[in-house]
C-alpha positions as CSV (number, residue, x, y, z in Angstrom):
1,M,13.3,17.8,-14.5
2,V,9.7,16.8,-13.5
3,D,7.3,19.2,-11.5
4,A,7.2,20.2,-8.2
5,F,3.9,20.1,-6.7
6,P,2.6,23.4,-5.6
7,W,2.5,22.4,-1.9
8,W,5.8,22.2,-1.8
9,T,8.4,24.4,0.2
10,D,11.0,26.6,-1.6
11,A,13.7,24.3,0.3
12,Q,12.0,21.2,-1.2
13,K,11.8,22.5,-4.8
14,S,15.6,23.6,-4.6
15,F,16.6,20.3,-3.2
16,Q,14.5,18.6,-5.8
17,K,16.5,20.9,-8.4
18,E,20.0,20.4,-7.3
19,L,19.2,16.5,-7.1
20,S,17.6,16.2,-10.6
21,E,20.8,18.2,-11.9
22,Y,23.1,15.7,-9.8
23,V,21.8,12.5,-10.6
24,S,22.0,13.0,-14.5
25,K,25.8,13.8,-14.8
26,V,26.3,11.1,-12.4
27,L,23.8,8.3,-14.1
28,P,26.7,6.7,-16.7
29,R,28.7,5.8,-13.6
30,A,25.3,4.1,-11.8
31,E,24.9,2.0,-15.3
32,E,28.6,1.0,-15.5
33,A,28.1,-0.5,-11.9
34,Y,24.5,-1.9,-13.1
35,W,26.5,-3.6,-15.8
36,E,29.4,-4.9,-13.8
37,R,27.1,-6.3,-11.0
38,R,29.4,-4.2,-8.8
39,F,28.0,-2.4,-5.7
40,P,28.8,1.1,-6.6
41,W,30.3,2.4,-3.0
42,D,32.4,5.2,-4.7
43,L,28.6,6.7,-5.6
44,I,27.8,5.7,-2.4
45,K,30.3,7.5,-0.6
46,E,30.0,10.6,-2.3
47,I,26.2,11.2,-1.9
48,G,26.9,10.5,1.6
49,K,29.0,13.6,1.4
50,K,26.7,15.9,-0.5
51,G,23.9,14.6,3.0
52,Y,21.6,13.8,-0.1
53,F,20.7,10.6,2.2
54,G,19.5,13.1,5.2
55,A,17.1,15.1,3.3
56,G,14.1,13.4,6.0
57,V,16.8,13.7,8.9
58,P,15.7,17.1,10.9
59,K,18.8,19.5,11.1
60,E,19.6,18.8,14.6
61,Y,20.7,15.8,14.0
62,G,22.7,16.4,10.6
63,G,20.0,16.9,8.4
64,L,18.1,18.5,5.5
65,G,15.0,18.8,7.5
66,L,12.7,18.7,4.6
67,G,10.3,16.0,5.9
68,I,8.9,12.5,4.6
69,T,8.5,14.8,0.8
70,G,12.1,16.0,1.0
71,C,12.5,12.0,1.5
72,C,10.4,10.6,-1.4
73,I,12.4,13.8,-3.6
74,A,15.3,11.9,-3.0
75,A,14.4,8.3,-3.3
76,E,12.5,9.4,-6.8
77,Q,15.9,10.9,-7.7
78,L,18.4,8.6,-6.5
79,G,15.8,5.7,-8.0
80,R,17.3,6.6,-11.4
81,L,20.4,5.8,-10.1
82,Y,19.0,1.7,-9.8
83,C,21.0,0.6,-6.7
84,I,21.9,4.1,-5.5
85,G,17.5,4.5,-4.9
86,H,17.6,1.0,-3.4
87,M,20.1,1.7,-1.0
88,F,18.3,4.8,0.0
89,V,15.1,3.2,0.8
90,T,16.4,0.2,2.5
91,S,18.6,2.3,4.9
92,H,15.4,4.8,5.7
93,I,12.9,1.9,6.1
94,G,15.6,0.2,8.3
95,G,15.5,3.2,10.9
96,Y,14.7,6.7,10.3
97,H,11.1,6.4,11.1
98,Q,11.3,4.0,14.2
99,I,14.0,5.5,15.6
100,L,12.7,9.7,15.0
101,F,9.6,8.4,16.7
102,H,10.5,6.1,19.1
103,G,14.2,6.3,20.0
104,T,16.2,7.9,22.6
105,E,17.9,11.5,22.1
106,E,21.4,9.3,22.2
107,Q,20.0,6.6,19.7
108,K,18.8,9.6,17.6
109,K,22.3,11.4,17.9
110,K,24.1,8.3,16.8
111,W,22.2,6.8,14.1
112,L,20.0,9.7,12.1
113,S,23.4,11.4,12.4
114,G,25.0,8.3,10.5
115,L,22.5,8.1,8.1
116,A,22.3,11.7,7.4
117,K,26.5,11.2,6.4
118,G,25.1,8.3,4.0
119,V,26.1,4.7,6.7
120,L,24.0,2.2,5.3
121,G,21.0,0.4,6.7
122,A,18.9,-2.8,6.4
123,V,15.3,-3.6,8.2
124,C,15.2,-7.1,9.3
125,I,11.7,-8.9,9.4
126,T,11.2,-11.7,7.3
127,E,12.0,-15.1,8.3
128,P,12.4,-18.9,6.3
129,Y,8.8,-19.3,7.6
130,Y,7.1,-16.0,8.0
131,G,6.9,-13.2,4.9
132,S,3.4,-11.5,5.6
133,D,2.7,-13.0,8.7
134,A,4.9,-10.6,10.4
135,A,3.7,-11.5,14.0
136,G,4.8,-15.4,13.6
137,I,8.3,-14.7,13.5
138,E,10.8,-17.0,15.4
139,T,14.2,-14.7,16.1
140,V,14.4,-14.8,19.7
141,A,16.0,-12.0,22.1
142,V,16.4,-13.5,25.9
143,R,17.7,-10.7,27.9
144,E,20.6,-11.5,30.0
145,G,21.2,-8.0,32.4
146,D,22.4,-5.3,30.3
147,E,22.2,-7.4,27.0
148,Y,19.5,-9.6,24.5
149,V,20.6,-12.4,23.6
150,I,19.4,-13.0,19.7
151,T,18.9,-16.1,18.0
152,G,17.5,-16.8,14.8
153,K,17.6,-16.3,10.9
154,K,16.5,-13.8,8.9
155,R,15.9,-13.4,5.0
156,F,15.4,-11.4,2.0
157,I,17.2,-8.3,3.4
158,T,18.5,-5.6,1.0
159,A,21.6,-4.4,1.4
160,G,22.4,-7.4,3.8
161,G,26.4,-7.4,3.7
162,V,26.9,-3.9,2.7
163,A,24.9,-2.4,5.3
164,D,26.4,-1.6,8.9
165,R,23.2,-0.7,11.0
166,Y,20.5,-4.1,11.1
167,L,17.0,-2.9,12.6
168,L,15.7,-5.7,14.0
169,Y,12.5,-7.5,15.1
170,A,12.7,-10.5,17.4
171,R,10.3,-12.5,19.9
172,T,10.6,-11.5,23.6
173,S,7.7,-12.9,24.8
174,D,5.8,-16.4,24.7
175,D,3.1,-15.3,27.2
176,P,-0.1,-16.2,25.0
177,E,-1.8,-12.8,26.5
178,D,1.0,-10.8,25.3
179,R,1.0,-12.4,22.2
180,R,-3.0,-11.8,21.7
181,R,-1.9,-8.0,22.8
182,Y,0.7,-8.2,19.9
183,R,2.9,-7.3,23.3
184,H,5.2,-10.2,22.3
185,L,8.0,-8.5,19.9
186,S,10.5,-5.7,20.2
187,A,13.0,-3.8,17.8
188,F,16.6,-4.0,17.8
189,V,19.6,-2.3,16.2
190,L,22.0,-4.8,15.5
191,E,25.6,-3.3,14.2
192,K,27.8,-5.1,11.4
193,G,30.6,-6.8,13.2
194,M,28.8,-8.4,16.1
195,P,30.0,-11.8,17.4
196,G,27.6,-14.8,16.4
197,F,26.1,-12.1,13.5
198,S,26.7,-13.2,10.1
199,L,26.0,-13.2,6.6
200,E,24.5,-16.8,5.7
201,K,23.4,-16.1,2.0
202,I,23.0,-13.6,-1.1
203,N,19.9,-14.5,-3.2
204,E,20.3,-14.6,-7.2
205,L,16.7,-12.3,-7.8
206,I,14.2,-11.5,-10.9
207,G,16.3,-7.9,-10.6
208,F,18.4,-6.4,-8.0
209,E,21.5,-7.4,-9.9
210,N,24.0,-4.8,-7.8
211,V,21.8,-4.9,-4.8
212,P,22.5,-7.0,-2.2
213,N,19.8,-9.5,-1.0
214,A,20.7,-11.6,2.0
215,Y,20.1,-14.5,4.7
216,L,21.3,-13.6,7.7
217,H,22.2,-16.1,10.5
218,L,22.3,-14.9,14.2
219,D,23.6,-17.6,16.7
220,H,23.7,-16.0,20.5
221,V,24.6,-12.5,19.2
222,R,24.6,-10.3,22.1
223,V,23.3,-6.8,21.9
224,P,23.0,-4.1,24.8
225,V,19.7,-3.3,26.0
226,E,20.2,0.4,24.9
227,N,20.3,-0.8,21.0
228,R,16.8,-1.7,21.7
229,I,14.3,1.0,20.5
230,G,11.0,1.4,22.6
231,N,10.2,-0.7,25.5
232,E,10.5,-4.2,25.6
233,G,6.9,-5.6,23.9
234,D,7.2,-2.3,21.7
235,G,7.9,-3.7,18.6
236,W,5.0,-4.7,16.8
237,N,4.0,-1.0,17.0
238,I,6.8,0.3,15.9
239,M,6.9,-2.4,13.0
240,M,3.1,-0.6,12.2
241,G,3.5,2.9,12.8
242,G,6.4,2.6,10.0
243,L,4.6,1.2,7.7
244,N,2.9,4.2,5.7
245,F,6.3,5.7,5.6
246,E,7.3,3.2,3.8
247,R,5.1,2.1,1.9
248,T,5.1,5.9,0.1
249,L,8.9,5.9,-0.1
250,C,8.9,2.7,-2.0
251,A,6.2,4.0,-4.1
252,A,8.9,7.2,-4.6
253,V,11.7,4.9,-5.7
254,T,9.9,3.5,-8.3
255,L,9.0,6.7,-10.0
256,G,12.9,7.2,-10.7
257,G,12.8,4.2,-12.6
258,M,9.6,4.6,-14.5
259,L,11.0,8.1,-15.6
260,E,13.7,6.6,-17.4
261,A,12.1,3.8,-18.8
262,L,9.3,6.6,-20.2
263,R,12.4,8.3,-21.5
264,C,13.7,5.4,-23.3
265,I,10.6,4.2,-24.9
266,Y,9.4,7.7,-25.9
267,N,12.3,8.8,-27.7
268,Y,12.6,5.2,-29.1
269,L,9.6,5.0,-31.4
270,Q,10.6,8.3,-32.7
271,R,13.6,7.0,-34.0
272,R,12.0,3.8,-34.9
273,V,11.0,3.3,-39.0
274,Q,8.3,0.9,-39.7
275,F,6.5,0.7,-42.9
276,G,7.6,4.3,-44.2
277,M,6.9,5.5,-40.7
278,R,8.0,6.5,-37.3
279,T,6.7,4.3,-34.7
280,I,5.3,6.6,-32.7
281,D,2.9,7.9,-35.5
282,F,0.8,4.5,-35.4
283,V,-1.7,5.2,-33.0
284,N,-1.6,2.4,-31.0
285,N,1.2,3.5,-29.7
286,Q,0.2,6.9,-29.0
287,F,-2.4,5.2,-26.8
288,A,0.2,3.5,-25.5
289,I,2.3,6.4,-24.4
290,A,-0.4,8.4,-23.3
291,D,-1.7,5.2,-20.5
292,M,2.3,5.4,-19.4
293,I,2.5,9.0,-19.1
294,A,-1.5,8.8,-17.2
295,D,0.0,5.9,-15.1
296,Y,3.4,8.1,-14.0
297,R,1.3,11.2,-13.5
298,I,-1.4,9.5,-11.1
299,A,1.5,7.5,-9.1
300,R,3.5,10.8,-8.7
301,L,0.7,12.5,-7.2
302,V,-0.7,9.9,-4.5
303,T,3.1,9.2,-3.6
304,Y,3.4,12.6,-2.8
305,Y,-0.5,13.7,-1.4
306,S,0.5,10.6,1.0
307,A,3.6,11.6,1.9
308,Y,2.4,15.4,2.4
309,T,-0.4,13.4,5.0
310,M,2.1,12.3,7.1
311,D,4.2,15.6,7.0
312,I,1.3,17.5,8.3
313,G,0.4,14.7,11.4
314,L,-1.9,13.1,9.1
315,N,-2.3,9.0,9.6
316,M,-3.7,7.7,6.5
317,P,-2.8,4.2,6.0
318,V,-5.1,3.5,2.9
319,E,-3.2,6.7,0.7
320,A,-0.2,4.9,1.9
321,A,-0.9,1.5,0.6
322,A,-2.6,3.2,-2.7
323,S,0.3,4.3,-3.3
324,K,2.7,1.1,-3.1
325,M,0.3,-1.0,-5.0
326,F,-0.5,1.5,-7.7
327,T,2.5,2.6,-8.6
328,S,4.0,-1.0,-8.6
329,D,1.4,-2.3,-10.8
330,A,1.8,1.3,-13.3
331,S,5.6,0.8,-13.2
332,L,4.7,-3.2,-14.4
333,R,2.3,-2.1,-17.0
334,M,4.5,0.7,-18.2
335,G,7.6,-2.0,-18.5
336,I,5.2,-5.0,-20.2
337,N,3.7,-2.3,-22.6
338,G,7.3,-0.6,-23.1
339,V,8.7,-4.1,-24.2
340,Q,5.6,-4.7,-26.9
341,I,5.7,-1.6,-29.0
342,M,9.5,-1.9,-28.9
343,G,9.5,-5.1,-30.1
344,G,13.1,-6.9,-29.9
345,D,14.9,-4.6,-28.4
346,G,12.5,-4.2,-26.0
347,L,13.7,-7.7,-25.2
348,T,17.6,-6.5,-24.5
349,K,19.0,-5.7,-21.6
350,F,20.6,-2.6,-24.0
351,Y,17.7,-1.1,-23.0
352,P,16.2,-0.4,-19.5
353,V,12.5,-1.2,-20.4
354,E,13.3,-4.9,-19.6
355,R,14.9,-3.6,-16.1
356,L,11.4,-2.1,-15.2
357,V,9.5,-5.2,-15.7
358,R,11.7,-7.1,-13.3
359,E,11.8,-4.6,-11.1
360,S,8.4,-4.1,-10.8
361,K,7.5,-7.5,-10.2
362,I,9.9,-7.0,-7.0
363,G,7.8,-3.9,-6.2
364,Q,4.6,-5.7,-6.4
365,I,5.7,-8.1,-3.4
366,I,8.4,-5.9,-1.7
367,A,7.2,-4.1,2.1
368,G,4.0,-6.0,1.8
369,T,2.9,-7.8,-1.2
370,N,-0.1,-5.9,-3.2
371,E,-2.5,-8.3,-1.8
372,I,-2.1,-7.4,1.7
373,M,-2.0,-3.5,0.2
374,K,-5.3,-4.4,-1.0
375,V,-6.6,-6.6,2.4
376,I,-5.5,-3.1,4.0
377,I,-7.5,-0.8,1.6
378,Y,-10.5,-2.5,1.7
379,R,-10.3,-2.8,5.4
380,M,-9.9,0.1,5.9
381,G,-10.8,2.2,3.3
382,P,-14.8,2.2,3.8
383,L,-14.0,3.2,7.3
384,A,-11.9,6.4,6.0
385,M,-15.1,7.1,3.6
386,Y,-17.5,6.3,6.0
387,E,-19.3,9.6,5.4
388,D,-19.5,9.2,1.5
389,L,-20.1,5.3,1.1
390,I,-23.3,5.4,3.5
391,Y,-26.7,7.0,1.4
392,P,-27.8,10.2,2.7
393,W,-31.1,9.8,1.5
394,R,-33.4,6.6,0.4
395,F,-35.0,4.9,-1.9
396,T,-38.6,5.1,-3.2
397,L,-40.1,4.6,-5.8
398,H,-41.6,7.6,-8.2
399,P,-45.3,8.0,-8.3
400,R,-45.6,9.0,-11.7
401,L,-43.1,7.4,-13.3
402,Q,-42.4,4.1,-10.9
403,V,-38.7,4.3,-11.2
404,P,-36.4,3.6,-8.1
405,M,-35.9,7.0,-7.0
406,P,-33.4,8.8,-4.2
407,T,-35.8,10.8,-1.8
408,F,-35.4,12.8,1.6
409,E,-39.1,12.4,2.2
410,K,-39.9,10.2,5.3
411,S,-40.6,6.3,4.9
412,P,-44.1,5.7,4.4
413,F,-43.7,2.9,7.3
414,A,-42.2,5.1,9.4
415,G,-43.6,4.5,13.0
416,Q,-46.1,2.0,11.6
417,E,-46.8,-1.2,13.7
418,V,-43.7,-3.9,12.9
419,N,-45.6,-7.1,12.1
420,E,-45.9,-9.5,9.3
421,A,-48.0,-7.1,7.2
422,N,-46.3,-4.8,7.3
423,M,-43.0,-6.3,6.7
424,L,-44.4,-7.3,3.4
425,K,-45.4,-4.5,2.1
426,L,-42.1,-3.3,3.1
427,F,-40.4,-6.2,1.0
428,A,-42.8,-5.9,-2.1
429,L,-41.8,-2.2,-1.9
430,N,-38.1,-3.3,-1.9
431,Y,-38.5,-5.9,-4.4
432,R,-39.6,-3.3,-7.3
433,I,-36.7,-0.7,-6.1
434,N,-33.9,-3.0,-5.7
435,P,-35.0,-6.8,-6.9
436,G,-31.9,-8.4,-6.6
437,L,-30.7,-7.3,-3.2
438,Y,-31.2,-8.1,0.4
439,M,-32.2,-5.3,2.6
440,T,-29.9,-5.0,6.1
441,I,-31.3,-4.8,9.4
442,E,-30.3,-1.4,9.7
443,D,-32.3,-0.8,6.0
444,I,-35.6,-2.1,7.7
445,A,-35.0,-0.8,11.3
446,K,-34.4,2.9,9.3
447,E,-37.3,2.3,7.5
448,F,-39.8,1.8,10.3
449,E,-37.9,3.8,12.6
450,A,-38.1,0.7,15.1
451,P,-35.7,-1.1,17.4
452,Q,-33.7,-4.0,15.6
453,E,-34.8,-6.7,18.4
454,K,-38.1,-6.5,17.1
455,I,-37.2,-6.2,13.5
456,I,-35.2,-9.6,14.3
457,E,-38.3,-11.1,16.1
458,V,-40.8,-10.2,13.2
459,L,-38.0,-11.6,10.6
460,Q,-37.5,-15.0,12.6
461,A,-41.6,-15.6,12.8
462,M,-41.6,-14.9,8.9
463,E,-38.5,-17.2,8.2
464,A,-39.8,-19.9,10.1
465,K,-43.3,-19.5,7.7
466,G,-41.1,-19.6,4.7
467,L,-41.8,-15.7,4.2
468,A,-38.5,-14.5,5.0
469,S,-34.7,-15.8,4.1
470,L,-32.0,-14.9,6.3
471,Y,-28.5,-14.3,6.0
472,K,-26.4,-15.2,9.2
473,D,-22.5,-14.4,9.8
474,R,-21.0,-17.3,11.1
475,R,-21.6,-16.7,14.3
476,G,-25.6,-16.8,13.3
477,R,-26.3,-13.5,13.8
478,I,-28.9,-12.4,11.4
479,L,-27.2,-9.4,9.2
480,M,-30.3,-9.0,6.1
481,A,-33.4,-10.7,5.0
482,R,-35.1,-10.6,2.0
483,P,-38.4,-12.2,0.6
484,T,-39.5,-15.1,-0.4
485,Y,-41.2,-16.2,-3.7
486,K,-44.1,-16.9,-1.3
487,A,-44.0,-13.7,0.6
488,L,-44.1,-11.4,-2.4
489,M,-47.1,-13.5,-4.2
490,Q,-48.4,-13.0,-0.4
491,A,-47.8,-9.5,0.0
492,A,-49.3,-8.4,-3.4
493,P,-51.0,-9.5,-7.3
494,P,-48.7,-10.1,-9.8
495,E,-49.2,-6.6,-11.3
496,Y,-48.3,-4.7,-8.5
497,Y,-45.1,-6.0,-9.8
498,R,-45.2,-5.2,-13.5
499,W,-43.3,-2.4,-15.0
500,F,-42.5,-1.8,-18.8
501,P,-41.6,1.2,-20.3
502,E,-43.4,3.1,-22.5
503,W,-41.8,2.8,-25.9
504,Y,-42.5,-1.6,-25.0
505,R,-45.5,-2.4,-26.8
506,D,-48.6,-3.6,-25.9
507,E,-49.1,-6.5,-28.3
508,D,-45.6,-7.9,-27.3
509,K,-46.7,-8.1,-23.6
510,F,-47.7,-11.5,-22.1
């Protein structure tokens, strides 16, 4: 059994132990269903009766009350059972967070209680013409009295057909102002069997052998108003609010497959002999195993840290995106390298390693592609780390060594007049410190301790004289500046810019 983290509660640790032992016992049944491409209804019902699907559901709604961490523990362990893990995840991203935080008390009693008993759910966002661009979805919900009439199509819906509950997002307004404010979408719960709601197609994917993935057709489906989650127009916020949970849970279920693949690879190499020695004794294979173990343990750490932050009420989208991205990437690396070091056997479906390659590729795309994860991390990461990324010092030249050195001393330009002559001196000094970099307007303003407006005025005049090159954004705002060659020569003689280490011979200088 994999390690419990020290911040887990006793209840969470006990749950992991119990579920891990259960999963190990029923794993052969899950593998049989995988090979037969049969949906494992027997296991789904058995696990539902045991209450494992209710790991994160509050106790007042029939769950175990183990929080997001409990959901991840269940996803990780059930992920070892392949299809079961995917059903757990899609059932949760199709209603758990949305209903728990935005649903009415009646909705929570009805649908969270069902989730805790193993009633399967699905989330319906993606459409034929809209994937990552979720705000553009075309499925329409029109209010008619106490009902909404929903028309459209959804695709790539995991658990399509086998799920009873479908959390669906639809457009409820075409008002440009609502669209601008992201108030044009609403969230609804549809139930299997509603007239006009039908299964259109089951996809044959690169993986998901016995995991149904579907197209759905909605032909004027009448949905009661009480099936709307939140208010009309809340759909986008509800969708976005659940993404941290969704991404972390997707990372957690991937961990289960990684563990089973790693177990297989390690045992295989211990028993395979080539050139008179076990293949695990080849140092390159040992390095490969070391990389796999490191990736697996780091993936677990970032995933459960993300879960913990949600359990204590923090909103940390960077951690959630990073957990999903890193875990799916690490899983693919493990699968590809595992196939390679197992050779021909790694290519066969008789070992679960090639399966990890195919599943990991799906993992890099679902719940937001890893490219979208990188966009999120880039946009939000620097904001989250702002204090850590800003230099607490400035750089100057060391008076004796004449090399760039951080300092807390006040700038020699502080309080001086912002004019061409002083700007040239600053440019010359900065060229010696950062010869390939522009200075931001903020950098220059800090050096002079002067308003940015005055800095920009002087820089524009210098640009007109060919003494400064200005970097501007698309709207023409000046963001950065650097000296031209003409400026450097006007600021100081060539000797000012020369520097050689002590070991460099004088006879080689020119």
